[in-house]
C-alpha positions as CSV (number, residue, x, y, z in Angstrom):
1,M,3.3,-69.6,66.9
2,Y,2.4,-73.3,65.6
3,S,2.7,-76.4,67.7
4,S,4.5,-79.3,66.3
5,R,1.2,-80.9,65.4
6,Q,-0.1,-77.7,63.7
7,R,3.0,-77.6,61.7
8,W,2.6,-81.2,60.5
9,K,-1.0,-80.4,59.6
10,L,0.0,-77.4,57.7
11,A,2.7,-79.2,55.9
12,L,0.3,-81.9,55.0
13,C,-2.2,-79.4,53.6
14,M,0.4,-77.4,51.7
15,L,1.6,-80.9,50.2
16,M,-2.1,-81.4,49.2
17,L,-2.2,-78.2,47.3
18,V,1.0,-79.0,45.5
19,I,-0.6,-82.4,44.6
20,L,-3.5,-80.3,43.1
21,S,-1.2,-78.8,40.3
22,G,-1.0,-82.3,38.7
23,L,-4.5,-83.3,38.6
24,P,-6.5,-83.6,35.4
25,A,-9.6,-81.3,34.9
26,V,-12.3,-83.4,36.5
27,P,-15.5,-81.6,37.3
28,T,-15.8,-82.6,41.0
29,R,-12.1,-82.3,41.8
30,A,-9.8,-79.7,42.1
31,Q,-8.0,-78.4,39.0
32,T,-4.6,-77.0,38.2
33,Q,-3.7,-74.1,40.6
34,V,-1.5,-71.1,40.9
35,L,-1.4,-70.3,44.5
36,T,-2.6,-66.8,44.3
37,Y,-5.3,-65.3,46.3
38,F,-8.2,-62.9,45.4
39,Y,-9.3,-60.2,47.8
40,F,-13.0,-59.6,48.5
41,P,-13.5,-56.2,50.0
42,Q,-17.1,-57.0,50.6
43,T,-15.9,-59.3,53.5
44,G,-12.3,-58.6,53.8
45,H,-11.1,-62.3,53.1
46,Y,-9.1,-64.0,50.5
47,L,-9.8,-66.8,48.3
48,G,-7.2,-69.0,46.4
49,G,-5.9,-72.3,45.2
50,A,-8.1,-75.2,44.9
51,F,-10.9,-73.6,46.7
52,R,-11.1,-70.5,44.4
53,S,-11.1,-72.9,41.3
54,Y,-14.1,-74.8,42.9
55,W,-15.9,-71.7,43.8
56,E,-15.7,-70.1,40.2
57,R,-16.6,-73.4,38.5
58,N,-19.7,-74.2,40.7
59,G,-21.5,-71.0,41.0
60,G,-19.4,-68.4,42.6
61,V,-21.1,-65.9,44.8
62,T,-24.6,-66.9,43.7
63,I,-24.4,-70.5,45.2
64,F,-21.7,-69.9,47.9
65,G,-21.5,-66.4,48.6
66,Y,-18.4,-64.4,49.5
67,P,-15.7,-66.0,51.8
68,I,-16.1,-65.1,55.4
69,T,-13.0,-66.8,56.9
70,E,-9.5,-67.7,55.5
71,E,-8.5,-71.3,54.6
72,Y,-7.7,-73.0,58.0
73,I,-6.8,-76.2,59.3
74,R,-9.6,-77.7,61.5
75,N,-8.7,-78.7,64.9
76,S,-11.0,-81.8,65.0
77,D,-9.5,-83.6,61.9
78,G,-6.6,-81.7,60.2
79,K,-8.7,-80.9,57.2
80,L,-8.3,-77.7,55.1
81,V,-11.5,-75.8,55.5
82,Q,-13.0,-72.5,54.5
83,Y,-16.3,-71.0,55.3
84,F,-18.5,-68.9,53.0
85,E,-21.8,-67.1,53.6
86,R,-23.7,-69.9,52.2
87,A,-21.4,-73.0,52.3
88,R,-18.3,-74.6,53.9
89,F,-15.5,-76.1,51.7
90,E,-13.5,-79.1,52.9
91,L,-10.4,-80.7,51.3
92,R,-9.9,-84.4,51.7
93,V,-7.6,-87.1,49.9
94,E,-9.2,-89.9,48.2
95,N,-7.2,-92.5,46.2
96,N,-4.4,-90.1,46.2
97,Q,-6.6,-87.5,44.8
98,A,-7.7,-84.1,46.5
99,V,-11.5,-83.9,46.6
100,I,-13.5,-80.8,47.8
101,D,-16.7,-81.6,49.8
102,L,-19.3,-79.2,51.0
103,G,-20.1,-79.1,54.7
104,L,-23.6,-80.3,55.8
105,L,-24.6,-76.8,57.0
106,G,-28.4,-77.4,56.5
107,T,-28.2,-80.6,58.7
108,E,-26.0,-78.8,61.3
109,Y,-28.2,-75.8,61.5
110,I,-31.4,-77.7,62.1
111,R,-29.7,-80.0,64.7
112,L,-28.6,-77.1,66.5
113,R,-32.2,-75.4,66.3
114,G,-33.7,-78.6,67.5
115,D,-36.4,-78.7,64.8
116,I,-37.8,-82.3,63.8
117,F,-39.3,-82.6,60.5
118,Q,-41.8,-85.6,59.9
119,R,-41.3,-87.7,56.9
120,V,-43.9,-87.7,54.4
121,A,-45.7,-90.7,52.7
122,P,-43.9,-92.1,49.7
123,F,-45.2,-91.3,46.4
124,A,-44.3,-91.8,42.7
125,S,-42.0,-89.1,41.3
126,T,-43.2,-86.9,38.6
127,A,-41.6,-84.1,36.4
128,S,-42.8,-81.6,39.0
129,A,-42.2,-83.5,42.4
130,R,-39.6,-86.0,43.3
131,Y,-39.6,-88.2,46.5
132,F,-36.4,-89.2,48.2
133,P,-36.7,-92.3,50.2
134,E,-33.3,-91.6,51.7
135,T,-34.7,-88.9,54.0
136,G,-38.4,-89.3,53.6
137,H,-38.8,-85.8,52.0
138,S,-39.6,-84.3,48.6
139,V,-38.8,-81.5,46.5
140,R,-41.3,-79.8,44.0
141,G,-41.9,-76.7,42.0
142,L,-39.6,-73.8,41.8
143,F,-37.2,-75.5,44.4
144,K,-37.2,-78.6,42.4
145,A,-36.3,-76.7,39.3
146,F,-33.5,-74.9,41.1
147,W,-32.2,-78.2,42.5
148,D,-32.3,-79.9,39.1
149,T,-30.5,-77.0,37.3
150,N,-27.8,-76.5,39.9
151,N,-26.3,-80.1,40.2
152,G,-28.5,-80.4,43.3
153,M,-27.3,-83.7,44.8
154,R,-23.7,-82.6,44.8
155,L,-24.2,-79.1,45.9
156,F,-27.2,-79.2,48.1
157,G,-27.7,-83.0,49.1
158,Y,-31.0,-84.6,49.8
159,P,-34.0,-82.4,51.3
160,I,-34.3,-82.7,55.1
161,S,-37.7,-81.0,55.2
162,E,-40.5,-80.2,53.2
163,E,-41.2,-76.6,52.0
164,F,-42.9,-74.5,54.7
165,V,-43.4,-70.8,55.4
166,E,-40.7,-69.6,58.0
167,R,-40.7,-66.2,59.7
168,F,-37.3,-64.2,59.8
169,L,-36.0,-61.8,62.2
170,D,-36.8,-59.0,59.8
171,G,-40.5,-59.9,60.2
172,E,-40.7,-61.2,56.8
173,Q,-42.2,-64.7,55.9
174,R,-40.9,-66.6,53.2
175,T,-41.2,-70.1,51.8
176,V,-38.1,-72.2,52.7
177,Q,-36.9,-75.8,52.4
178,Y,-33.9,-77.3,54.1
179,F,-31.4,-79.4,52.5
180,E,-28.3,-81.3,53.8
181,R,-26.1,-78.5,52.8
182,A,-28.3,-75.6,52.3
183,R,-31.6,-73.7,52.8
184,F,-33.5,-72.6,49.9
185,E,-35.7,-69.5,50.2
186,L,-38.3,-68.1,47.8
187,H,-38.2,-64.4,47.2
188,G,-41.1,-63.7,44.7
189,N,-40.3,-66.2,41.9
190,R,-36.5,-66.4,42.6
191,V,-34.9,-69.0,44.7
192,L,-31.9,-68.0,46.8
193,L,-29.8,-69.7,49.2
194,G,-29.8,-68.8,52.9
195,L,-26.9,-67.5,54.7
196,L,-26.2,-70.7,56.9
197,G,-22.4,-70.3,56.8
198,D,-22.7,-66.8,58.2
199,V,-24.3,-68.3,61.3
200,L,-22.0,-71.2,61.8
201,A,-18.5,-70.0,61.0
202,P,-16.1,-69.7,63.9
203,C,-16.1,-66.3,65.3
204,Q,-12.2,-66.0,65.8
205,L,-11.8,-66.4,61.9
206,R,-14.1,-63.9,61.1
207,P,-12.2,-60.4,61.5
208,P,-11.4,-59.1,58.2
209,L,-7.7,-58.8,56.8
210,P,-6.4,-55.7,55.0
211,P,-6.0,-55.8,51.1
212,N,-2.8,-56.5,49.6
213,A,-1.7,-58.7,52.5
214,P,-2.8,-62.3,51.5
215,P,-2.0,-65.1,53.9
216,T,1.0,-67.2,52.9
217,G,-1.0,-70.5,53.4
218,P,-3.6,-72.0,55.6
219,V,-4.0,-70.5,59.2
220,P,-4.6,-72.5,62.4
221,E,-8.1,-72.5,63.7
222,G,-7.5,-71.0,66.9
223,D,-9.4,-71.1,70.0
224,G,-13.1,-70.7,69.6
225,R,-14.0,-71.1,73.2
226,R,-14.4,-67.5,73.6
227,C,-17.1,-67.2,71.0
228,P,-20.7,-67.0,72.0
229,P,-22.6,-70.2,71.2
230,V,-24.3,-70.6,68.3
231,I,-28.0,-70.4,68.8
232,P,-29.9,-70.4,65.5
233,V,-33.3,-68.8,66.2
234,A,-36.4,-70.9,65.8
235,F,-39.9,-69.3,65.3
236,G,-43.0,-69.9,67.4
237,R,-46.5,-68.4,67.3
238,A,-47.8,-65.2,69.2
239,F,-51.5,-64.9,68.7
240,P,-53.5,-63.0,67.8
241,E,-50.8,-61.6,65.6
242,V,-52.3,-58.2,65.7
243,S,-53.8,-56.9,69.0
244,S,-54.3,-53.7,70.8
245,P,-52.0,-52.6,73.7
246,G,-53.1,-54.0,77.0
247,T,-54.6,-57.2,75.9
248,V,-53.5,-60.9,76.7
249,L,-51.9,-62.9,73.9
250,G,-50.8,-66.6,73.7
251,F,-47.2,-67.8,73.0
252,E,-46.8,-71.3,71.6
253,A,-43.2,-72.7,70.9
254,R,-41.7,-76.2,70.3
255,G,-38.3,-78.0,70.5
256,Y,-37.3,-77.6,74.0
257,R,-36.1,-80.4,76.3
258,P,-39.3,-82.0,78.2
259,G,-39.6,-80.5,81.5
260,E,-37.0,-77.8,81.2
261,T,-37.9,-74.3,82.5
262,I,-38.4,-71.6,80.0
263,S,-37.6,-67.9,80.6
264,M,-39.2,-65.3,78.5
265,W,-38.8,-61.6,77.5
266,L,-40.3,-59.1,75.0
267,N,-38.4,-57.1,72.6
268,L,-39.9,-53.5,72.0
269,P,-40.1,-51.6,68.8
270,D,-37.8,-49.1,70.2
271,G,-35.1,-51.6,70.9
272,S,-35.7,-52.0,74.5
273,V,-36.1,-55.4,76.3
274,R,-38.9,-56.2,79.1
275,E,-38.5,-59.3,81.1
276,V,-41.7,-61.6,81.5
277,P,-41.9,-61.7,85.3
278,Y,-42.6,-65.5,85.2
279,T,-41.4,-68.7,83.7
280,T,-43.2,-71.7,82.3
281,T,-42.2,-75.4,81.9
282,A,-41.9,-77.5,78.7
283,D,-44.4,-80.4,78.5
284,A,-43.5,-84.0,77.7
285,D,-43.2,-83.1,74.0
286,G,-41.0,-80.1,74.5
287,G,-43.7,-77.6,73.9
288,I,-45.1,-74.5,75.8
289,L,-48.3,-72.7,75.5
290,V,-48.4,-69.7,77.7
291,G,-50.4,-66.3,77.9
292,F,-48.6,-63.1,78.5
293,R,-50.1,-59.4,78.9
294,T,-49.2,-56.2,77.2
295,Q,-49.6,-52.9,78.8
296,A,-52.1,-50.3,77.9
297,T,-49.4,-47.5,77.4
298,D,-47.4,-49.9,75.2
299,I,-46.4,-48.3,71.9
300,D,-47.5,-49.4,68.4
301,G,-45.2,-51.4,66.1
302,Q,-43.5,-54.8,65.7
303,W,-42.9,-56.6,69.1
304,S,-41.5,-59.9,69.5
305,I,-41.5,-62.5,72.6
306,V,-38.7,-64.9,73.1
307,G,-38.6,-68.0,75.1
308,R,-35.3,-69.4,76.2
309,G,-34.6,-72.9,77.6
310,V,-32.5,-72.6,80.5
311,S,-30.8,-75.9,80.1
312,S,-30.9,-76.3,76.3
313,N,-30.4,-72.7,75.6
314,R,-32.8,-73.0,72.7
315,Q,-34.4,-69.7,71.7
316,V,-37.9,-69.4,70.1
317,V,-39.1,-66.1,68.8
318,A,-42.7,-65.1,67.9
319,I,-43.5,-61.7,66.3
320,F,-46.7,-59.8,66.8
321,F,-48.0,-56.2,66.2
322,L,-49.5,-53.8,68.6
323,R,-51.9,-51.2,67.0
324,R,-54.5,-48.7,68.3
């Protein structure tokens, strides 16, 4: 059941959707809508109205991915919001016009992960590289070409890092760059967008709906307190990256709170977990450098060590390989 406050927000959102039907076709604003919903069996969610129009006109699944929640009324500000695999749509009113904004998923993800990217020295922009004094970062090469040809400022925002190589949970290393609203990933010579919405979307809104049963309007956000905390995984370094079973390796990680205790464990190739029987403490810069030993009987394959800050809950993973 809706509370009186939720009913008021729902009425406001529905009024905004009705207002949309009289808007002119302006590229950055929602266009004329018939309030019908399209079902995506890939995720089990619906997309309709102003959000569907915006999604279709600005790149669809390639830029935003599939919807992974329904439209809902956000508790914190009463806005109409919907998550997609790579984006978050937000509806607001400006000068009696309904405008769709994209959430700052890149900024939010990096803040949760605790990473800090140092600004680079200013330089004169060229056709192949552009410097942004607003954030102290640049974009170049294939990432710049993708940003330029896909309405970069409106859809992705300013760069908040330089490009760098990041290791993913599948063990692959890819060149990436973070922007206010997105993560660019280089797959061969193709630029793809990271699934940041998939990480940050509220868990209580993720369960799929059946086909042929679209919602009659925005749903309430509900209670997300039972959702597990969102902990974007950061990557550290294990060295040597390839070693024999029964040897000592090093583990380097950053981004913890200065002085906090760090617990550690190993993820084995067979899916089991082994606790490291001691903890370490982050230094004044929030970093750790610690040794750990594998066993002579350990199996070959891809391993990882994880360090978790007991007060920040920050998790840093480093992948390594054992080979005889």
